[in-house]
Legacy VTK file of the C-alpha trace (Angstrom):
# vtk DataFile Version 3.0
C-alpha trace
ASCII
DATASET POLYDATA
POINTS 115 float
-0.288 -0.015 0.217
1.165 3.491 -0.896
0.322 6.554 1.218
0.792 10.402 0.280
1.179 12.822 3.209
0.997 16.673 2.370
1.829 19.137 4.771
2.545 23.210 4.545
-1.094 24.601 3.981
-2.394 27.348 5.602
-3.452 30.997 5.936
-1.677 33.936 4.161
-2.194 37.214 3.077
-2.154 38.222 -0.641
1.355 38.588 -2.147
2.491 36.294 0.438
4.237 32.621 0.122
3.676 29.006 1.294
5.533 25.499 0.447
3.818 22.628 0.127
5.420 18.989 0.563
4.253 15.614 -0.265
5.942 12.438 0.780
5.110 8.952 -0.677
5.528 6.214 1.596
4.994 2.410 1.550
6.002 -0.308 -0.904
7.729 1.879 -3.856
9.278 0.143 -6.724
9.006 3.288 -8.773
7.673 6.713 -9.109
7.159 8.087 -12.489
5.243 11.580 -11.840
4.319 13.598 -9.123
2.269 16.748 -8.992
-0.149 18.951 -7.327
-4.006 19.731 -8.257
-6.405 22.092 -6.393
-9.847 22.447 -6.189
-11.911 25.511 -5.031
-15.240 25.440 -4.012
-17.878 24.869 -6.760
-15.053 24.212 -9.112
-13.448 21.434 -10.670
-10.227 19.918 -9.564
-7.508 21.365 -11.966
-3.696 20.580 -12.294
-1.442 23.196 -10.797
1.823 21.536 -11.435
3.673 18.524 -12.313
6.901 16.946 -12.420
8.219 13.640 -14.253
10.994 11.329 -12.663
13.528 12.975 -15.363
12.697 16.375 -14.063
10.580 17.803 -16.714
7.685 20.098 -15.249
4.421 21.322 -16.246
2.409 24.534 -14.801
-0.966 25.643 -15.181
-0.818 29.209 -17.206
-2.679 30.887 -13.875
0.562 29.878 -11.556
3.479 30.259 -14.429
6.206 32.673 -12.783
4.814 32.378 -9.398
4.817 28.550 -8.329
7.760 26.016 -8.583
7.449 22.358 -8.596
10.492 20.299 -7.142
11.236 16.880 -6.117
13.705 15.003 -4.152
13.614 11.665 -5.447
15.778 10.090 -2.881
12.736 10.605 -0.056
9.791 10.498 -2.541
9.020 13.850 -2.116
7.619 16.730 -4.141
7.347 20.259 -3.193
5.260 23.164 -4.584
6.691 26.582 -3.549
4.392 29.169 -3.963
5.174 32.847 -4.315
2.939 35.897 -5.040
0.059 34.372 -3.596
-3.558 35.654 -4.689
-6.996 35.120 -3.335
-7.880 33.343 -6.563
-5.212 30.557 -5.415
-7.525 29.719 -2.498
-8.141 26.079 -2.777
-7.652 22.520 -1.524
-4.478 21.555 -2.862
-3.898 17.672 -3.541
-0.811 15.573 -4.089
-0.791 13.032 -6.994
1.566 10.864 -7.774
1.759 7.802 -10.252
3.386 5.089 -8.276
4.436 1.596 -9.105
2.054 2.417 -12.408
-1.131 3.073 -10.287
-2.394 6.709 -9.432
-2.505 7.814 -5.759
-3.806 10.957 -4.099
-3.164 12.691 -1.022
-5.715 13.845 1.514
-5.574 17.494 0.420
-4.357 20.343 2.365
-6.128 23.699 2.754
-4.577 26.863 1.160
-6.309 30.475 2.119
-5.110 33.517 0.369
-6.876 36.752 2.148
-7.309 39.799 0.323
LINES 1 116
115 0 1 2 3 4 5 6 7 8 9 10 11 12 13 14 15 16 17 18 19 20 21 22 23 24 25 26 27 28 29 30 31 32 33 34 35 36 37 38 39 40 41 42 43 44 45 46 47 48 49 50 51 52 53 54 55 56 57 58 59 60 61 62 63 64 65 66 67 68 69 70 71 72 73 74 75 76 77 78 79 80 81 82 83 84 85 86 87 88 89 90 91 92 93 94 95 96 97 98 99 100 101 102 103 104 105 106 107 108 109 110 111 112 113 114
């Protein structure tokens, strides 16, 4: 069994920064991709950023230049550094990882940006 454990969410003022982290644990043979999605109230879950095991990254247009995704493969951990946060970034952020060719989700962490 594989688990994704997230941390780092919270309340921040507009213009502030937060860093989210997500660590995969359990029986892990391979991790192909890790990423972050978010879901705001009344909206669909959307991709925020993703990173492959080779280090290639992808970002939603709305966060390019403000958010950076990195991974520390030795610890099966992915980070999302968020700068210049806006109220519209408020959402529950979910870690996602393709581990052992299966797709896993974290429990979600709330990010709230006040204006």
